[in-house]
C-alpha positions in Angstrom: -63.1 40.8 68.4 -61.6 43.9 69.8 -58.1 44.7 68.3 -55.3 46.7 69.8 -53.1 48.3 67.1 -49.4 48.0 68.2 -46.5 49.6 66.3 -42.8 49.5 67.2 -39.5 50.6 65.7 -36.2 50.4 67.6 -33.8 53.4 67.6 -31.0 50.9 66.9 -32.9 49.1 64.1 -30.4 47.7 61.5 -33.0 46.8 59.0 -33.6 49.9 56.9 -36.7 48.2 55.3 -38.7 48.4 58.5 -41.4 51.0 58.2 -41.5 54.0 60.5 -44.1 54.2 63.2 -46.2 56.7 61.2 -46.0 54.4 58.1 -47.0 51.4 60.2 -50.0 53.1 61.6 -51.2 54.3 58.2 -50.8 50.8 56.7 -52.4 49.1 59.6 -55.4 51.4 59.6 -56.0 50.8 55.9 -55.7 47.0 56.6 -58.2 47.3 59.5 -60.7 49.1 57.3 -60.2 46.6 54.5 -60.6 43.6 56.8 -63.4 45.3 58.9 -61.5 45.0 62.2 -62.6 46.9 65.3 -59.7 48.9 66.7 -60.2 49.8 70.4 -56.8 51.3 71.1 -53.5 52.3 69.4 -50.1 52.0 71.0 -46.6 52.7 69.7 -43.1 52.9 71.1 -39.5 53.3 70.0 -37.7 50.6 71.9 -35.8 47.4 71.1 -37.6 44.1 71.5 -34.4 42.0 71.9 -35.0 41.8 75.7 -38.2 42.0 77.9 -39.2 45.2 79.6 -41.0 47.4 77.1 -43.5 49.6 79.1 -46.0 50.1 76.2 -46.0 46.5 75.2 -46.6 45.6 78.9 -49.6 47.9 78.9 -50.9 46.1 75.8 -50.6 42.7 77.5 -52.3 44.1 80.6 -55.4 45.2 78.5 -55.5 41.7 76.9 -55.4 40.0 80.3 -58.1 42.3 81.8 -60.4 41.6 78.8 -60.5 45.1 77.4 -59.3 43.6 74.2 -58.8 40.1 72.9 -56.7 40.6 69.7 -53.6 42.4 68.4 -53.0 44.0 65.0 -49.3 44.6 64.2 -47.1 44.8 61.1 -45.1 41.6 61.6 -44.5 39.2 64.5 -41.0 40.6 65.0 -42.7 43.9 66.0 -44.2 42.1 68.9 -41.2 40.1 70.1 -37.6 39.4 69.3 -36.9 37.5 72.6 -38.1 34.1 73.9 -40.0 35.5 76.9 -42.3 37.9 75.1 -42.9 35.5 72.3 -43.6 32.6 74.6 -46.0 34.7 76.7 -48.0 35.6 73.6 -48.4 32.0 72.7 -49.4 31.2 76.3 -52.2 33.9 76.0 -53.4 32.2 72.9 -53.4 28.8 74.6 -55.4 30.2 77.6 -57.9 31.9 75.3 -57.3 35.4 76.6 -55.8 36.3 73.2 -58.1 35.2 70.4 -56.3 36.5 67.3 -53.2 38.1 65.9 -53.3 39.9 62.6 -50.4 40.9 60.4 -50.5 42.4 56.9 -47.2 40.8 56.1 -47.6 37.4 57.8 -50.4 34.8 57.8 -51.7 33.5 61.2 -54.7 31.4 62.3 -55.4 30.6 65.9 -54.8 26.8 65.3 -52.1 24.4 66.3 -50.5 24.8 62.9 -50.9 28.6 63.1 -49.3 28.8 66.5 -46.5 26.5 65.3 -45.8 28.9 62.4 -46.0 31.9 64.8 -43.5 30.2 67.1 -41.2 29.7 64.2 -41.5 33.4 63.3 -40.7 34.5 66.9 -37.7 32.1 66.8 -36.5 33.5 63.5 -36.8 37.0 64.9 -34.7 36.0 67.9 -32.2 34.3 65.7 -31.9 37.5 63.6 -31.1 39.6 66.8 -28.7 37.0 68.1 -26.9 36.6 64.8 -26.8 40.4 64.3 -25.3 40.9 67.8 -22.7 38.2 67.2 -21.7 39.7 63.9 -21.3 43.1 65.5 -19.2 41.6 68.3 -17.1 39.8 65.7 -16.5 42.9 63.7 -15.6 44.9 66.9 -13.0 42.2 67.9 -11.4 42.2 64.4 -11.3 46.0 64.4 -9.5 46.1 67.8 -7.1 43.4 66.6 -6.2 45.6 63.7 -5.3 48.4 66.2 -8.4 50.5 65.5 -10.7 51.6 68.4 -14.2 50.3 67.7 -16.2 52.7 69.8 -16.7 56.4 70.5 -13.4 58.3 70.1 -11.9 59.8 73.3 -11.6 63.6 73.7 -9.0 64.9 71.2 -9.9 62.3 68.5 -12.7 62.0 65.8 -14.6 59.0 64.5 -14.2 59.0 60.7 -17.5 57.8 59.3 -16.0 57.1 55.9 -12.9 55.0 57.0 -14.6 53.8 60.2 -11.3 54.7 61.9 -10.0 57.2 64.6 -8.4 60.4 63.5 -6.7 63.2 65.5 -8.8 66.3 66.1 -6.2 69.0 65.3 -7.9 71.6 67.5 -9.3 69.7 70.5 -6.2 67.5 70.8 -4.3 70.7 71.8 -6.9 71.4 74.5 -6.5 67.8 75.8 -2.7 68.1 75.8 -3.0 71.4 77.7 -5.2 69.7 80.3 -2.6 67.0 80.8 0.2 69.5 81.1 -1.7 71.8 83.4 -2.7 68.9 85.8 0.9 67.6 85.8 2.7 70.9 86.5 0.2 73.0 88.4 -1.9 72.6 91.6 -5.3 72.3 90.1 -8.5 70.2 90.8 -10.6 68.2 88.4 -13.1 71.1 88.3 -10.3 73.3 87.0 -9.7 70.8 84.2 -13.4 70.7 83.5 -13.4 74.5 83.0 -10.3 74.3 80.9 -11.9 71.8 78.6 -15.1 73.8 78.4 -13.2 76.9 77.4 -11.5 74.8 74.7 -14.8 73.6 73.2 -14.9 70.1 74.8 -18.4 69.7 76.2 -21.2 67.2 76.4 -23.5 66.8 73.4 -25.9 69.3 74.9 -23.2 71.9 75.2 -22.9 71.7 79.0 -19.6 71.1 80.8 -18.4 67.5 81.1 -18.5 65.9 84.5 -15.6 65.2 86.8 -15.8 61.4 86.2 -15.2 61.9 82.5 -12.2 64.1 83.3 -10.8 61.4 85.6 -11.3 58.8 82.8 -9.6 61.0 80.3 -6.5 61.6 82.5 -6.1 57.9 83.2 -7.0 56.5 79.7 -4.0 54.6 78.2 -5.5 55.2 74.8 -3.5 58.5 74.7 -0.2 56.6 74.8 -1.3 54.0 72.3 -2.7 51.2 74.5 -6.3 50.1 74.1 -8.2 48.1 76.8 -11.2 46.3 75.4 -13.2 43.4 76.9 -10.6 42.7 79.5 -7.7 42.6 77.0 -4.9 45.0 76.0 -4.2 45.9 72.4 -1.7 48.1 70.6 -3.4 51.0 68.8 -2.4 52.4 65.5 -3.8 55.8 66.1 -1.6 58.9 66.3 -0.7 59.8 69.8 0.0 63.3 71.2 0.6 62.6 74.9 4.1 61.4 75.9 4.5 58.5 78.2 6.4 60.7 80.6 3.6 63.2 80.8 1.0 60.5 81.1 2.9 58.8 84.0 3.3 62.1 85.8 -0.4 62.7 85.7 -1.1 59.1 86.7 1.3 59.3 89.7 -0.3 62.6 90.8 -3.8 61.1 90.7 -2.8 57.8 92.5 -0.4 59.0 95.2 -0.8 62.8 95.7 -4.6 62.9 95.2 -6.6 65.7 93.7 -5.7 69.1 95.0 -8.4 71.4 96.2 -6.3 74.4 95.6 -8.2 77.5 94.7 -6.6 80.6 93.3 -6.1 83.5 95.7 -3.8 86.4 96.3 -1.6 84.7 99.0 1.4 83.3 97.2 2.9 81.4 100.1 -0.2 79.7 101.5 0.1 76.0 101.8 4.0 76.2 101.8 4.7 75.9 105.5 3.3 74.8 108.9 3.7 76.3 112.4 6.9 75.3 114.0 5.4 75.4 117.5 2.1 73.5 117.2 2.2 72.0 113.7 -1.0 73.7 112.5 -1.4 75.2 109.1 -0.2 78.7 108.3 -3.0 81.0 107.0 -2.8 84.4 105.4 -4.9 87.5 105.8 -4.9 91.1 104.7 -5.1 94.3 106.7 -6.0 97.6 105.0 -4.5 100.8 106.4 -6.5 104.0 105.8 -4.5 107.2 105.8 -5.8 110.4 107.3 -5.6 112.4 104.1 -7.0 109.8 101.9 -5.7 106.6 100.2 -5.3 103.1 101.5 -2.6 100.4 101.6 -3.1 96.7 101.9 -0.6 94.6 103.9 -0.5 90.8 103.8 0.4 88.7 106.9 1.0 85.0 107.6 0.1 83.4 111.0 -0.7 80.1 112.6 -4.3 79.0 112.5 -4.0 77.8 116.1 -6.6 75.1 115.4 -4.7 72.2 116.9 -3.9 73.7 120.4 -3.0 77.0 122.0 -0.1 78.6 120.2 2.0 81.7 121.1 3.3 82.4 117.5 2.8 85.9 116.1 2.1 87.0 112.6 4.8 87.8 110.0 4.4 90.2 107.1 4.6 88.8 103.5 7.5 91.1 102.7 9.7 89.7 105.5 8.7 86.2 104.7 9.7 86.7 101.1 13.1 88.0 102.1 13.7 84.9 104.2 12.6 82.6 101.4 15.0 84.4 99.0 17.8 83.7 101.5 16.8 80.0 101.6 16.8 79.7 97.8 20.2 81.4 97.6 21.7 78.6 99.7 20.9 76.2 96.8 22.8 78.2 94.2 25.5 76.6 92.0 28.3 79.1 91.4 28.4 80.4 87.9 32.2 79.8 87.8 31.4 76.1 88.0 28.9 76.2 85.1 31.3 75.2 82.3 32.8 72.2 84.2 29.4 70.8 85.3 27.9 71.1 81.9 31.0 69.4 80.4 30.6 66.6 83.0 27.0 66.2 82.0 27.8 65.9 78.3 30.6 63.4 79.0 28.3 61.1 81.0 25.5 61.5 78.4 27.9 60.1 75.8 28.8 57.2 78.1 25.2 56.5 78.8 24.4 56.4 75.1 27.1 53.8 74.5 25.7 51.7 77.3 22.1 52.2 75.9 23.3 50.9 72.5 24.6 47.8 74.2 21.3 47.2 76.0 19.2 47.9 73.0 19.9 44.5 71.4 19.0 42.7 74.6 15.7 44.5 74.9 14.8 43.7 71.2 15.7 40.1 71.8 13.4 40.0 74.8 10.5 41.6 72.8 10.9 38.9 70.1 10.7 36.2 72.8 7.6 37.9 74.3 6.0 38.0 70.8 6.7 34.3 70.5 5.0 33.6 73.8 2.0 35.6 72.7 1.7 33.7 69.5 2.0 30.4 71.4 -0.6 31.5 73.9 -3.0 32.4 71.1 -2.5 29.0 69.4 -3.2 27.3 72.8 -6.4 29.3 73.2 -7.6 28.6 69.7 -6.8 24.9 70.1 -8.9 24.8 73.3 -5.9 24.0 75.5 -6.6 26.9 77.9 -9.8 28.7 78.8 -10.7 32.3 78.0 -10.1 33.7 81.5 -6.6 32.2 81.6 -5.8 33.4 78.1 -6.8 37.0 78.9 -4.8 37.0 82.2 -1.6 35.6 80.6 -2.0 37.8 77.5 -2.3 41.0 79.7 0.8 40.0 81.7 2.8 39.4 78.5 1.4 42.6 76.9 2.4 44.7 80.0 5.9 43.1 79.9 6.2 44.0 76.2 5.1 47.6 76.9 7.7 47.9 79.6 10.4 46.7 77.3 9.3 49.1 74.6 9.4 51.9 77.1 13.0 51.0 78.0 13.9 51.0 74.3 12.3 54.4 73.8 14.1 55.7 76.8 17.4 54.3 75.6 17.0 55.7 72.1 16.5 59.2 73.6 19.7 58.8 75.6 17.8 58.8 78.9 18.7 57.1 82.1 17.4 56.8 85.6 19.7 59.5 87.0 21.1 61.7 84.2 17.9 63.5 83.4 17.1 64.5 87.0 20.7 65.4 87.4 20.6 67.7 84.4 17.5 69.2 85.7 19.2 69.8 89.1 22.2 71.5 87.5 20.1 73.9 85.5 17.8 74.5 88.5 20.8 75.3 90.7 22.2 77.7 88.1 18.8 79.4 87.9 18.6 79.9 91.6 20.7 83.0 91.5 18.2 84.6 89.1 15.2 83.5 91.2 16.6 84.7 94.5 16.0 88.4 93.8 13.5 90.8 95.4 11.9 91.5 92.0 11.0 87.8 91.4 7.2 87.3 91.5 6.1 85.7 94.8 4.3 82.9 93.0 7.5 82.0 91.0 9.5 82.0 94.2 7.1 79.7 96.0 7.1 77.2 93.1 10.9 77.2 93.0 11.1 76.8 96.8 8.8 73.7 96.6 11.0 72.2 93.9 14.2 72.4 95.9 13.0 72.0 99.5 10.4 70.6 101.9 9.3 70.6 105.5 9.0 74.3 105.8 8.1 75.7 109.2 7.5 79.1 110.6 8.5 79.8 114.2 9.4 83.0 116.1 9.0 84.8 112.8 11.8 82.7 111.3 11.3 80.4 108.3 13.2 77.1 108.2 13.2 74.3 105.7 15.1 71.2 104.4 16.8 71.2 101.1 16.2 68.2 98.9 19.1 66.1 97.7 21.4 67.1 96.1 20.6 70.7 96.8 21.5 70.1 100.5 25.1 69.6 99.5 25.3 73.0 97.9 24.6 74.6 101.3 27.6 72.7 102.7 29.7 73.9 99.9 28.5 77.4 100.5 29.7 77.1 104.1 33.1 75.8 103.0 33.4 78.6 100.5 32.7 81.2 103.2 35.3 79.6 105.5 37.9 79.6 102.7 37.2 83.3 102.0 37.6 84.2 105.6 40.9 82.5 105.7 42.0 84.4 102.6 42.2 81.3 100.4 40.4 80.8 97.1 37.6 78.3 97.3 38.7 76.5 94.1 42.1 76.0 95.7 40.3 74.1 98.5 38.6 71.8 95.8 41.2 70.0 93.7 41.0 70.9 90.0 39.1 68.4 87.9 37.5 66.7 90.9 33.8 66.2 90.4 31.5 67.0 93.3 30.3 63.9 95.2 26.7 64.5 94.5 27.2 64.5 90.8 27.6 60.7 91.1 24.5 60.4 93.3 22.2 58.4 91.0 18.5 58.5 91.8 
């Protein structure tokens, strides 16, 4: 008989006692010499046998079917098959006579009904080993996730601790990940920019190359960073240390979902993308012109003009210097007088105290609702374990209750910090309006001026070399007050005499 020597060891082999491929070949060659077996070919591969599809094993079967060989020499039956298809096909080849013999140094086999029966048992035992091992692994993963420990590869910014089998914070790379979140939330950047940021911070693929855009998108939308783990269709609370706040995570999530990914690229034109043409609605582009002086030296001038891509347009260009002056005037209209600073800050502090008292009252209600939700979760689990509800219904209802609990915990966290739906943006508005006087100066960098203008206004248009825009609420009311102040000054009256003492401005009570 002509034997094919076949060796296999899977890369995910759990049994440490399985010989390496080199050791198998050496042992089998000694066995072949001792038993005087004719070896016509030697094959080996590193691939699991728990499912069909091994290319080298397929080639071995092909040679058996073609008659080039009629017997196989291997270390043990589990090297040939750990699944029912491959094992059954080997027995079929024995039944049809194309395969005459199987030899194993560690297993007895004769091509008889009894021998094939024992071989079938060996294949079945090998399959049971794989199935049982897989089930044990899955059971361990499920228990790990229930304990609040992520059972897989740690996301960027974390480490897998091989000793504790847990997840730990990577003190260096977590700073890089946080910087990536902050940059994406506050600046006009693309996923590619974040890829480069991570690369500079040492976060790469295993081969040292840059991570791809898909991994960046996954990172920025992964709730693991706020303590929520999603595994096998279920949500779980993680016990790992978090370094990304919910507010920052939600800001990034909103930007990805609703604003899309910006294709902004850095350039020297600070006001590009800020406005559109007031005549035809096309984009405003920027360009430079270099002036060469007769006796040497050059000077670069920047201009903004309509792209005229939508239809014919008569608009002319405007120099960046004049555009900046107009933008400074626009920002000045959103200025809160410094004389009001003390009163406004006092009003903010008063309302913050009132909001805190209201939050304390609501806190007990939220905690009670969380206890009720926990009770529903426990009842749901009992129903699932009792077989009252199916797995799909259990997962769906559990995720709904889990999301509800997370929302309640978010409200509790917000109340504990004294936050509210309107006080925080109102505080930001007051400080922003007070800062407007400092920003509305000729020496302010153009980029800072553009960012501030986008924060306070929208719908900027350029027509007849004049910039127009709409102030966002409540900045729009400041422009009206500025007009009232100008009228009062023209009439010789003090503006604060026009506004009764102690009367809060109407927009202060405008809750967002």
